[in-house]
ROKOL-129156 format. One record per residue (C-alpha): x, y, z; residue number from 1. Coordinates in steps of 0.2 Angstrom, whole numbers, plus 5000, padded with zeros to 4 digits. Layout:
residues N
<xx X yy Y zz Z k NUM>
...
end
This chain:
residues 497
<xx 4823 yy 4904 zz 5051 k 1>
<xx 4819 yy 4921 zz 5050 k 2>
<xx 4824 yy 4930 zz 5033 k 3>
<xx 4835 yy 4944 zz 5032 k 4>
<xx 4825 yy 4958 zz 5022 k 5>
<xx 4838 yy 4967 zz 5008 k 6>
<xx 4828 yy 4984 zz 5009 k 7>
<xx 4835 yy 5005 zz 5003 k 8>
<xx 4825 yy 5007 zz 5021 k 9>
<xx 4833 yy 4997 zz 5032 k 10>
<xx 4850 yy 5001 zz 5033 k 11>
<xx 4864 yy 4986 zz 5032 k 12>
<xx 4875 yy 4987 zz 5049 k 13>
<xx 4889 yy 4976 zz 5055 k 14>
<xx 4879 yy 4968 zz 5070 k 15>
<xx 4866 yy 4963 zz 5054 k 16>
<xx 4879 yy 4956 zz 5042 k 17>
<xx 4887 yy 4946 zz 5063 k 18>
<xx 4871 yy 4939 zz 5064 k 19>
<xx 4869 yy 4934 zz 5045 k 20>
<xx 4886 yy 4926 zz 5043 k 21>
<xx 4884 yy 4916 zz 5060 k 22>
<xx 4870 yy 4909 zz 5056 k 23>
<xx 4867 yy 4909 zz 5038 k 24>
<xx 4848 yy 4915 zz 5038 k 25>
<xx 4842 yy 4917 zz 5021 k 26>
<xx 4839 yy 4933 zz 5012 k 27>
<xx 4823 yy 4942 zz 5002 k 28>
<xx 4823 yy 4955 zz 4992 k 29>
<xx 4808 yy 4969 zz 4999 k 30>
<xx 4795 yy 4975 zz 4990 k 31>
<xx 4801 yy 4992 zz 4991 k 32>
<xx 4818 yy 4986 zz 4983 k 33>
<xx 4812 yy 4978 zz 4968 k 34>
<xx 4799 yy 4992 zz 4966 k 35>
<xx 4816 yy 5004 zz 4965 k 36>
<xx 4825 yy 4992 zz 4954 k 37>
<xx 4812 yy 4991 zz 4943 k 38>
<xx 4807 yy 5008 zz 4940 k 39>
<xx 4824 yy 5011 zz 4938 k 40>
<xx 4826 yy 4998 zz 4922 k 41>
<xx 4809 yy 5004 zz 4916 k 42>
<xx 4818 yy 5022 zz 4916 k 43>
<xx 4834 yy 5018 zz 4909 k 44>
<xx 4827 yy 5008 zz 4895 k 45>
<xx 4815 yy 5022 zz 4891 k 46>
<xx 4825 yy 5036 zz 4890 k 47>
<xx 4836 yy 5022 zz 4877 k 48>
<xx 4821 yy 5023 zz 4865 k 49>
<xx 4821 yy 5041 zz 4862 k 50>
<xx 4837 yy 5046 zz 4866 k 51>
<xx 4854 yy 5043 zz 4856 k 52>
<xx 4865 yy 5053 zz 4867 k 53>
<xx 4880 yy 5044 zz 4872 k 54>
<xx 4879 yy 5037 zz 4889 k 55>
<xx 4896 yy 5028 zz 4897 k 56>
<xx 4895 yy 5010 zz 4895 k 57>
<xx 4878 yy 5009 zz 4888 k 58>
<xx 4879 yy 5012 zz 4870 k 59>
<xx 4899 yy 5017 zz 4873 k 60>
<xx 4914 yy 5006 zz 4875 k 61>
<xx 4923 yy 5005 zz 4893 k 62>
<xx 4938 yy 5013 zz 4898 k 63>
<xx 4948 yy 5022 zz 4884 k 64>
<xx 4937 yy 5016 zz 4872 k 65>
<xx 4923 yy 5027 zz 4880 k 66>
<xx 4922 yy 5037 zz 4864 k 67>
<xx 4918 yy 5025 zz 4853 k 68>
<xx 4901 yy 5021 zz 4850 k 69>
<xx 4888 yy 5006 zz 4852 k 70>
<xx 4873 yy 5003 zz 4841 k 71>
<xx 4856 yy 4995 zz 4848 k 72>
<xx 4858 yy 4980 zz 4841 k 73>
<xx 4874 yy 4977 zz 4849 k 74>
<xx 4871 yy 4983 zz 4867 k 75>
<xx 4867 yy 4967 zz 4874 k 76>
<xx 4884 yy 4958 zz 4866 k 77>
<xx 4893 yy 4972 zz 4876 k 78>
<xx 4887 yy 4968 zz 4891 k 79>
<xx 4891 yy 4949 zz 4888 k 80>
<xx 4910 yy 4953 zz 4882 k 81>
<xx 4912 yy 4965 zz 4896 k 82>
<xx 4908 yy 4951 zz 4909 k 83>
<xx 4917 yy 4939 zz 4900 k 84>
<xx 4933 yy 4948 zz 4895 k 85>
<xx 4935 yy 4954 zz 4914 k 86>
<xx 4936 yy 4939 zz 4925 k 87>
<xx 4955 yy 4941 zz 4924 k 88>
<xx 4958 yy 4933 zz 4942 k 89>
<xx 4973 yy 4924 zz 4946 k 90>
<xx 4981 yy 4918 zz 4965 k 91>
<xx 4970 yy 4909 zz 4979 k 92>
<xx 4954 yy 4908 zz 4978 k 93>
<xx 4944 yy 4919 zz 4989 k 94>
<xx 4936 yy 4909 zz 5006 k 95>
<xx 4917 yy 4904 zz 5000 k 96>
<xx 4913 yy 4913 zz 5016 k 97>
<xx 4918 yy 4928 zz 5009 k 98>
<xx 4911 yy 4926 zz 4990 k 99>
<xx 4893 yy 4922 zz 4996 k 100>
<xx 4898 yy 4938 zz 5007 k 101>
<xx 4900 yy 4947 zz 4990 k 102>
<xx 4884 yy 4940 zz 4983 k 103>
<xx 4875 yy 4949 zz 4999 k 104>
<xx 4882 yy 4965 zz 4996 k 105>
<xx 4879 yy 4965 zz 4978 k 106>
<xx 4862 yy 4962 zz 4980 k 107>
<xx 4861 yy 4977 zz 4993 k 108>
<xx 4871 yy 4990 zz 4980 k 109>
<xx 4859 yy 4987 zz 4968 k 110>
<xx 4843 yy 4988 zz 4979 k 111>
<xx 4843 yy 5008 zz 4980 k 112>
<xx 4836 yy 5007 zz 4959 k 113>
<xx 4852 yy 5018 zz 4953 k 114>
<xx 4860 yy 5005 zz 4942 k 115>
<xx 4849 yy 4998 zz 4932 k 116>
<xx 4849 yy 4985 zz 4931 k 117>
<xx 4831 yy 4971 zz 4929 k 118>
<xx 4826 yy 4964 zz 4946 k 119>
<xx 4827 yy 4944 zz 4937 k 120>
<xx 4846 yy 4952 zz 4940 k 121>
<xx 4846 yy 4955 zz 4958 k 122>
<xx 4834 yy 4940 zz 4961 k 123>
<xx 4848 yy 4927 zz 4954 k 124>
<xx 4861 yy 4935 zz 4965 k 125>
<xx 4850 yy 4932 zz 4980 k 126>
<xx 4846 yy 4915 zz 4975 k 127>
<xx 4862 yy 4910 zz 4973 k 128>
<xx 4865 yy 4917 zz 4990 k 129>
<xx 4851 yy 4906 zz 4998 k 130>
<xx 4856 yy 4890 zz 4989 k 131>
<xx 4873 yy 4894 zz 4994 k 132>
<xx 4882 yy 4891 zz 4975 k 133>
<xx 4896 yy 4901 zz 4976 k 134>
<xx 4906 yy 4907 zz 4962 k 135>
<xx 4925 yy 4903 zz 4960 k 136>
<xx 4934 yy 4919 zz 4962 k 137>
<xx 4952 yy 4924 zz 4963 k 138>
<xx 4961 yy 4935 zz 4976 k 139>
<xx 4973 yy 4944 zz 4963 k 140>
<xx 4966 yy 4957 zz 4946 k 141>
<xx 4959 yy 4971 zz 4958 k 142>
<xx 4964 yy 4989 zz 4956 k 143>
<xx 4950 yy 4996 zz 4967 k 144>
<xx 4946 yy 5009 zz 4956 k 145>
<xx 4934 yy 5004 zz 4942 k 146>
<xx 4926 yy 4994 zz 4956 k 147>
<xx 4933 yy 4975 zz 4960 k 148>
<xx 4931 yy 4973 zz 4941 k 149>
<xx 4940 yy 4953 zz 4941 k 150>
<xx 4932 yy 4947 zz 4954 k 151>
<xx 4917 yy 4955 zz 4950 k 152>
<xx 4918 yy 4948 zz 4935 k 153>
<xx 4920 yy 4928 zz 4941 k 154>
<xx 4908 yy 4933 zz 4955 k 155>
<xx 4893 yy 4935 zz 4940 k 156>
<xx 4899 yy 4925 zz 4926 k 157>
<xx 4887 yy 4911 zz 4932 k 158>
<xx 4873 yy 4923 zz 4930 k 159>
<xx 4877 yy 4920 zz 4910 k 160>
<xx 4882 yy 4900 zz 4915 k 161>
<xx 4900 yy 4903 zz 4915 k 162>
<xx 4914 yy 4902 zz 4925 k 163>
<xx 4913 yy 4889 zz 4939 k 164>
<xx 4907 yy 4887 zz 4956 k 165>
<xx 4908 yy 4878 zz 4973 k 166>
<xx 4890 yy 4869 zz 4978 k 167>
<xx 4889 yy 4856 zz 4992 k 168>
<xx 4910 yy 4855 zz 4992 k 169>
<xx 4910 yy 4850 zz 4973 k 170>
<xx 4918 yy 4861 zz 4959 k 171>
<xx 4905 yy 4862 zz 4945 k 172>
<xx 4905 yy 4873 zz 4929 k 173>
<xx 4892 yy 4886 zz 4930 k 174>
<xx 4879 yy 4879 zz 4917 k 175>
<xx 4880 yy 4861 zz 4927 k 176>
<xx 4878 yy 4870 zz 4943 k 177>
<xx 4862 yy 4878 zz 4938 k 178>
<xx 4855 yy 4865 zz 4929 k 179>
<xx 4852 yy 4858 zz 4946 k 180>
<xx 4840 yy 4870 zz 4950 k 181>
<xx 4832 yy 4872 zz 4931 k 182>
<xx 4840 yy 4891 zz 4931 k 183>
<xx 4841 yy 4897 zz 4913 k 184>
<xx 4857 yy 4909 zz 4909 k 185>
<xx 4852 yy 4929 zz 4912 k 186>
<xx 4851 yy 4937 zz 4895 k 187>
<xx 4861 yy 4954 zz 4900 k 188>
<xx 4852 yy 4968 zz 4897 k 189>
<xx 4859 yy 4988 zz 4892 k 190>
<xx 4870 yy 4992 zz 4908 k 191>
<xx 4868 yy 4977 zz 4917 k 192>
<xx 4887 yy 4969 zz 4913 k 193>
<xx 4894 yy 4987 zz 4919 k 194>
<xx 4884 yy 4988 zz 4936 k 195>
<xx 4887 yy 4970 zz 4940 k 196>
<xx 4906 yy 4972 zz 4938 k 197>
<xx 4910 yy 4990 zz 4943 k 198>
<xx 4909 yy 4991 zz 4963 k 199>
<xx 4920 yy 4988 zz 4978 k 200>
<xx 4912 yy 4972 zz 4985 k 201>
<xx 4929 yy 4960 zz 4984 k 202>
<xx 4937 yy 4971 zz 4995 k 203>
<xx 4920 yy 4977 zz 5006 k 204>
<xx 4917 yy 4961 zz 5009 k 205>
<xx 4937 yy 4956 zz 5018 k 206>
<xx 4934 yy 4975 zz 5025 k 207>
<xx 4918 yy 4968 zz 5035 k 208>
<xx 4927 yy 4952 zz 5037 k 209>
<xx 4939 yy 4961 zz 5043 k 210>
<xx 4931 yy 4974 zz 5054 k 211>
<xx 4922 yy 4957 zz 5062 k 212>
<xx 4936 yy 4948 zz 5067 k 213>
<xx 4947 yy 4963 zz 5075 k 214>
<xx 4932 yy 4968 zz 5087 k 215>
<xx 4935 yy 4950 zz 5092 k 216>
<xx 4954 yy 4952 zz 5092 k 217>
<xx 4952 yy 4968 zz 5105 k 218>
<xx 4940 yy 4961 zz 5114 k 219>
<xx 4953 yy 4945 zz 5117 k 220>
<xx 4969 yy 4955 zz 5116 k 221>
<xx 4960 yy 4967 zz 5135 k 222>
<xx 4956 yy 4949 zz 5141 k 223>
<xx 4972 yy 4940 zz 5140 k 224>
<xx 4985 yy 4955 zz 5144 k 225>
<xx 4973 yy 4956 zz 5158 k 226>
<xx 4979 yy 4938 zz 5161 k 227>
<xx 4997 yy 4943 zz 5158 k 228>
<xx 4995 yy 4953 zz 5169 k 229>
<xx 4990 yy 4943 zz 5183 k 230>
<xx 5004 yy 4929 zz 5180 k 231>
<xx 5018 yy 4942 zz 5177 k 232>
<xx 5015 yy 4949 zz 5195 k 233>
<xx 5009 yy 4966 zz 5189 k 234>
<xx 4999 yy 4980 zz 5194 k 235>
<xx 4982 yy 4987 zz 5194 k 236>
<xx 4988 yy 5006 zz 5196 k 237>
<xx 4988 yy 5011 zz 5179 k 238>
<xx 4971 yy 5008 zz 5176 k 239>
<xx 4963 yy 5018 zz 5190 k 240>
<xx 4951 yy 5028 zz 5184 k 241>
<xx 4957 yy 5045 zz 5190 k 242>
<xx 4972 yy 5042 zz 5177 k 243>
<xx 4961 yy 5040 zz 5160 k 244>
<xx 4948 yy 5053 zz 5164 k 245>
<xx 4963 yy 5067 zz 5161 k 246>
<xx 4967 yy 5059 zz 5146 k 247>
<xx 4948 yy 5053 zz 5138 k 248>
<xx 4952 yy 5045 zz 5124 k 249>
<xx 4937 yy 5034 zz 5122 k 250>
<xx 4945 yy 5016 zz 5117 k 251>
<xx 4958 yy 5021 zz 5131 k 252>
<xx 4944 yy 5025 zz 5143 k 253>
<xx 4936 yy 5010 zz 5138 k 254>
<xx 4952 yy 4997 zz 5139 k 255>
<xx 4953 yy 5003 zz 5156 k 256>
<xx 4937 yy 5001 zz 5165 k 257>
<xx 4937 yy 4983 zz 5155 k 258>
<xx 4952 yy 4979 zz 5165 k 259>
<xx 4945 yy 4985 zz 5181 k 260>
<xx 4933 yy 4976 zz 5179 k 261>
<xx 4944 yy 4960 zz 5174 k 262>
<xx 4954 yy 4959 zz 5188 k 263>
<xx 4940 yy 4965 zz 5200 k 264>
<xx 4942 yy 4953 zz 5215 k 265>
<xx 4959 yy 4944 zz 5211 k 266>
<xx 4968 yy 4937 zz 5224 k 267>
<xx 4984 yy 4940 zz 5215 k 268>
<xx 4982 yy 4960 zz 5218 k 269>
<xx 4982 yy 4958 zz 5236 k 270>
<xx 5001 yy 4953 zz 5236 k 271>
<xx 5015 yy 4964 zz 5239 k 272>
<xx 5020 yy 4973 zz 5224 k 273>
<xx 5035 yy 4964 zz 5215 k 274>
<xx 5041 yy 4981 zz 5208 k 275>
<xx 5037 yy 5001 zz 5209 k 276>
<xx 5032 yy 5000 zz 5189 k 277>
<xx 5029 yy 4987 zz 5177 k 278>
<xx 5034 yy 4986 zz 5159 k 279>
<xx 5025 yy 4995 zz 5145 k 280>
<xx 5018 yy 4981 zz 5139 k 281>
<xx 5007 yy 4981 zz 5153 k 282>
<xx 5007 yy 4997 zz 5162 k 283>
<xx 5001 yy 5005 zz 5144 k 284>
<xx 4989 yy 4991 zz 5139 k 285>
<xx 4974 yy 5005 zz 5140 k 286>
<xx 4984 yy 5018 zz 5130 k 287>
<xx 4989 yy 5005 zz 5116 k 288>
<xx 4972 yy 4994 zz 5116 k 289>
<xx 4962 yy 5007 zz 5116 k 290>
<xx 4972 yy 5020 zz 5103 k 291>
<xx 4968 yy 5001 zz 5091 k 292>
<xx 4950 yy 5002 zz 5097 k 293>
<xx 4948 yy 5019 zz 5092 k 294>
<xx 4953 yy 5015 zz 5074 k 295>
<xx 4943 yy 5002 zz 5073 k 296>
<xx 4928 yy 5012 zz 5077 k 297>
<xx 4933 yy 5023 zz 5064 k 298>
<xx 4937 yy 5007 zz 5050 k 299>
<xx 4920 yy 5001 zz 5056 k 300>
<xx 4910 yy 5019 zz 5053 k 301>
<xx 4916 yy 5017 zz 5036 k 302>
<xx 4912 yy 5000 zz 5031 k 303>
<xx 4894 yy 5001 zz 5034 k 304>
<xx 4895 yy 5017 zz 5024 k 305>
<xx 4898 yy 5009 zz 5009 k 306>
<xx 4888 yy 4993 zz 5013 k 307>
<xx 4873 yy 5004 zz 5013 k 308>
<xx 4880 yy 5013 zz 4994 k 309>
<xx 4878 yy 5013 zz 4979 k 310>
<xx 4896 yy 5010 zz 4968 k 311>
<xx 4895 yy 5009 zz 4953 k 312>
<xx 4894 yy 5019 zz 4937 k 313>
<xx 4885 yy 5028 zz 4930 k 314>
<xx 4870 yy 5030 zz 4939 k 315>
<xx 4855 yy 5030 zz 4938 k 316>
<xx 4839 yy 5045 zz 4944 k 317>
<xx 4827 yy 5042 zz 4937 k 318>
<xx 4813 yy 5053 zz 4948 k 319>
<xx 4826 yy 5066 zz 4943 k 320>
<xx 4826 yy 5060 zz 4926 k 321>
<xx 4849 yy 5060 zz 4924 k 322>
<xx 4859 yy 5049 zz 4922 k 323>
<xx 4877 yy 5053 zz 4927 k 324>
<xx 4893 yy 5045 zz 4924 k 325>
<xx 4905 yy 5049 zz 4939 k 326>
<xx 4917 yy 5041 zz 4952 k 327>
<xx 4908 yy 5030 zz 4968 k 328>
<xx 4917 yy 5013 zz 4961 k 329>
<xx 4935 yy 5020 zz 4968 k 330>
<xx 4937 yy 5012 zz 4981 k 331>
<xx 4951 yy 5025 zz 4990 k 332>
<xx 4940 yy 5026 zz 5005 k 333>
<xx 4941 yy 5007 zz 5007 k 334>
<xx 4959 yy 5008 zz 5004 k 335>
<xx 4965 yy 5020 zz 5019 k 336>
<xx 4951 yy 5012 zz 5031 k 337>
<xx 4958 yy 4993 zz 5027 k 338>
<xx 4974 yy 5002 zz 5029 k 339>
<xx 4971 yy 5009 zz 5045 k 340>
<xx 4963 yy 4992 zz 5050 k 341>
<xx 4980 yy 4983 zz 5048 k 342>
<xx 4991 yy 4996 zz 5058 k 343>
<xx 4977 yy 4995 zz 5073 k 344>
<xx 4976 yy 4975 zz 5071 k 345>
<xx 4997 yy 4972 zz 5069 k 346>
<xx 4999 yy 4986 zz 5087 k 347>
<xx 4989 yy 4972 zz 5097 k 348>
<xx 5000 yy 4958 zz 5091 k 349>
<xx 5015 yy 4967 zz 5092 k 350>
<xx 5012 yy 4973 zz 5111 k 351>
<xx 5006 yy 4957 zz 5113 k 352>
<xx 5025 yy 4947 zz 5107 k 353>
<xx 5030 yy 4960 zz 5121 k 354>
<xx 5021 yy 4953 zz 5136 k 355>
<xx 5025 yy 4935 zz 5129 k 356>
<xx 5045 yy 4938 zz 5130 k 357>
<xx 5043 yy 4948 zz 5146 k 358>
<xx 5034 yy 4932 zz 5155 k 359>
<xx 5046 yy 4918 zz 5147 k 360>
<xx 5063 yy 4932 zz 5153 k 361>
<xx 5065 yy 4921 zz 5170 k 362>
<xx 5060 yy 4939 zz 5181 k 363>
<xx 5049 yy 4941 zz 5198 k 364>
<xx 5049 yy 4922 zz 5203 k 365>
<xx 5045 yy 4913 zz 5186 k 366>
<xx 5056 yy 4899 zz 5180 k 367>
<xx 5065 yy 4902 zz 5164 k 368>
<xx 5054 yy 4899 zz 5149 k 369>
<xx 5042 yy 4893 zz 5161 k 370>
<xx 5047 yy 4878 zz 5165 k 371>
<xx 5054 yy 4863 zz 5176 k 372>
<xx 5074 yy 4861 zz 5173 k 373>
<xx 5078 yy 4876 zz 5160 k 374>
<xx 5091 yy 4867 zz 5152 k 375>
<xx 5084 yy 4849 zz 5149 k 376>
<xx 5071 yy 4858 zz 5145 k 377>
<xx 5067 yy 4873 zz 5132 k 378>
<xx 5048 yy 4875 zz 5137 k 379>
<xx 5039 yy 4888 zz 5129 k 380>
<xx 5057 yy 4899 zz 5122 k 381>
<xx 5052 yy 4896 zz 5104 k 382>
<xx 5033 yy 4898 zz 5103 k 383>
<xx 5040 yy 4918 zz 5107 k 384>
<xx 5052 yy 4915 zz 5090 k 385>
<xx 5036 yy 4909 zz 5079 k 386>
<xx 5028 yy 4927 zz 5088 k 387>
<xx 5043 yy 4937 zz 5082 k 388>
<xx 5044 yy 4932 zz 5068 k 389>
<xx 5025 yy 4936 zz 5064 k 390>
<xx 5025 yy 4949 zz 5071 k 391>
<xx 5040 yy 4954 zz 5060 k 392>
<xx 5031 yy 4950 zz 5046 k 393>
<xx 5017 yy 4961 zz 5048 k 394>
<xx 5027 yy 4975 zz 5050 k 395>
<xx 5028 yy 4971 zz 5030 k 396>
<xx 5009 yy 4967 zz 5028 k 397>
<xx 5005 yy 4986 zz 5036 k 398>
<xx 5016 yy 4994 zz 5020 k 399>
<xx 5001 yy 5003 zz 5013 k 400>
<xx 4993 yy 5000 zz 4997 k 401>
<xx 4983 yy 5013 zz 4996 k 402>
<xx 4999 yy 5023 zz 4993 k 403>
<xx 5000 yy 5016 zz 4977 k 404>
<xx 4991 yy 5021 zz 4961 k 405>
<xx 4998 yy 5011 zz 4944 k 406>
<xx 4991 yy 5019 zz 4928 k 407>
<xx 4978 yy 5008 zz 4917 k 408>
<xx 4965 yy 5007 zz 4903 k 409>
<xx 4978 yy 5019 zz 4892 k 410>
<xx 4977 yy 5032 zz 4904 k 411>
<xx 4960 yy 5035 zz 4909 k 412>
<xx 4962 yy 5027 zz 4925 k 413>
<xx 4974 yy 5037 zz 4928 k 414>
<xx 4973 yy 5036 zz 4947 k 415>
<xx 4967 yy 5018 zz 4957 k 416>
<xx 4967 yy 5014 zz 4977 k 417>
<xx 4977 yy 4996 zz 4977 k 418>
<xx 4961 yy 4995 zz 4992 k 419>
<xx 4960 yy 4977 zz 4983 k 420>
<xx 4977 yy 4971 zz 4991 k 421>
<xx 4974 yy 4981 zz 5007 k 422>
<xx 4958 yy 4969 zz 5009 k 423>
<xx 4970 yy 4955 zz 5006 k 424>
<xx 4986 yy 4957 zz 5017 k 425>
<xx 4973 yy 4964 zz 5029 k 426>
<xx 4967 yy 4946 zz 5031 k 427>
<xx 4982 yy 4938 zz 5033 k 428>
<xx 4987 yy 4951 zz 5046 k 429>
<xx 4971 yy 4947 zz 5056 k 430>
<xx 4975 yy 4929 zz 5055 k 431>
<xx 4995 yy 4932 zz 5061 k 432>
<xx 4988 yy 4943 zz 5075 k 433>
<xx 4974 yy 4925 zz 5080 k 434>
<xx 4989 yy 4916 zz 5080 k 435>
<xx 5000 yy 4929 zz 5090 k 436>
<xx 4986 yy 4932 zz 5104 k 437>
<xx 4985 yy 4913 zz 5105 k 438>
<xx 5003 yy 4912 zz 5108 k 439>
<xx 5003 yy 4924 zz 5122 k 440>
<xx 4988 yy 4914 zz 5132 k 441>
<xx 4996 yy 4899 zz 5130 k 442>
<xx 5012 yy 4905 zz 5139 k 443>
<xx 5000 yy 4918 zz 5153 k 444>
<xx 4991 yy 4901 zz 5156 k 445>
<xx 5005 yy 4891 zz 5161 k 446>
<xx 5015 yy 4906 zz 5169 k 447>
<xx 4999 yy 4908 zz 5181 k 448>
<xx 5003 yy 4890 zz 5188 k 449>
<xx 5018 yy 4896 zz 5196 k 450>
<xx 5007 yy 4910 zz 5206 k 451>
<xx 4994 yy 4897 zz 5215 k 452>
<xx 4990 yy 4893 zz 5226 k 453>
<xx 4986 yy 4911 zz 5224 k 454>
<xx 4970 yy 4914 zz 5209 k 455>
<xx 4964 yy 4929 zz 5199 k 456>
<xx 4946 yy 4933 zz 5196 k 457>
<xx 4934 yy 4922 zz 5195 k 458>
<xx 4930 yy 4929 zz 5175 k 459>
<xx 4950 yy 4926 zz 5171 k 460>
<xx 4948 yy 4908 zz 5181 k 461>
<xx 4934 yy 4903 zz 5169 k 462>
<xx 4946 yy 4908 zz 5154 k 463>
<xx 4959 yy 4898 zz 5160 k 464>
<xx 4947 yy 4882 zz 5164 k 465>
<xx 4942 yy 4884 zz 5146 k 466>
<xx 4958 yy 4884 zz 5138 k 467>
<xx 4965 yy 4870 zz 5151 k 468>
<xx 4950 yy 4861 zz 5140 k 469>
<xx 4961 yy 4860 zz 5124 k 470>
<xx 4979 yy 4864 zz 5129 k 471>
<xx 4986 yy 4856 zz 5143 k 472>
<xx 5001 yy 4863 zz 5156 k 473>
<xx 5019 yy 4859 zz 5151 k 474>
<xx 5028 yy 4849 zz 5160 k 475>
<xx 5043 yy 4844 zz 5152 k 476>
<xx 5045 yy 4846 zz 5133 k 477>
<xx 5034 yy 4841 zz 5120 k 478>
<xx 5029 yy 4842 zz 5102 k 479>
<xx 5021 yy 4861 zz 5103 k 480>
<xx 5015 yy 4863 zz 5087 k 481>
<xx 4997 yy 4857 zz 5088 k 482>
<xx 4994 yy 4867 zz 5105 k 483>
<xx 4999 yy 4882 zz 5094 k 484>
<xx 4988 yy 4879 zz 5080 k 485>
<xx 4972 yy 4875 zz 5094 k 486>
<xx 4979 yy 4891 zz 5102 k 487>
<xx 4974 yy 4901 zz 5088 k 488>
<xx 4958 yy 4892 zz 5086 k 489>
<xx 4954 yy 4895 zz 5102 k 490>
<xx 4956 yy 4915 zz 5100 k 491>
<xx 4942 yy 4912 zz 5087 k 492>
<xx 4930 yy 4903 zz 5093 k 493>
<xx 4928 yy 4908 zz 5112 k 494>
<xx 4916 yy 4920 zz 5118 k 495>
<xx 4928 yy 4936 zz 5124 k 496>
<xx 4916 yy 4948 zz 5128 k 497>
end
């Protein structure tokens, strides 16, 4: 398997991350990254040996304790104390796939040589990534401002032989896991604890995963929406390119083109129209899905920029002989983007539930609830209830986290982003919409059966055939929750492009 090289000269793209997440290929620090890290580390220690001016978090305390001077003999212990005292995460465990991504993103941020860590520290993060030795990290604890302090403390405690890790299905004390590879705990040097804990890698890992899943959902929504349109007896005229040329939002134009491609060759489109106009949830597919696509494009740009950024503090510029204390750890860019991501994905679910409702409502020659003998059978009545309940919950999850701020550190950290909360709730919302789209797909394929023998396009028929391998036609009432779960799994794994 090819190796991915972490290099300051090689920007980390979402496409590259998608490949890394899919095939699990190993990573390595490039020679330029190692050189940059070593040069910065050497500069910092030469500076400390000849200059006793206060430098935040290196020879001073942290947060509101920034005016407390730390003598040279205590500076290493200062970094260890920081790591231990900040590991205050609570709540659910972060999924292991995201923890692994956090390790990669932290190594990438350190690779630019502005953080002052020793090369061995970055190398150990990479080794943990490659060995899939994954620290136990918790969802709650970050304000998303001084970086993701608590989650990153849990991520990096195992460097010291502290905390816990997941390895090959077992939860182990970090010290025991390290002994499997004859690894000794690292001895942190000046600035290293701060470099490891300051940063946005917790919310960034959620953002990377969220954007990739949301892009998949956007593609799925177009295909499923086209199937629902066919099953409902809707028309293709609203997708005519002339309409979208005079309102040329990029996402709208893209979705309209995609719908025309999906519906090309459909027998159902040659049949007499059942109504002069279709409901908005069908007719406005390009406008609604397209707006979400445009929003996702903005979020993707923010996330890629953050993937290639240095987000600890202070930052070191050896060539300029500068050590600058700033605020690159503040998560506001990601917080706003993650809130925007949530709204964009929620709208895909909102309009999807409306199409599901239209399909089961007994219109246009379709039986009520898409089942024979409605009354004796409830058919697909209740999956729509489930979708409606989920969509309602999504409205609550769309309440922006980024508009909130609570003062911390005795007033020193007086504005925070709450980006970590935006991150975790966006993940839950995405999972919700995967289920909502699964319910629409279940409903659309069921409804399409009542349009036989007329067929939809070859492209859409392949989707129907693949789905029918997972879930059979509902001829009469049966226990449906396994079908709903399988439908959501289908949304996650099918190739929608």
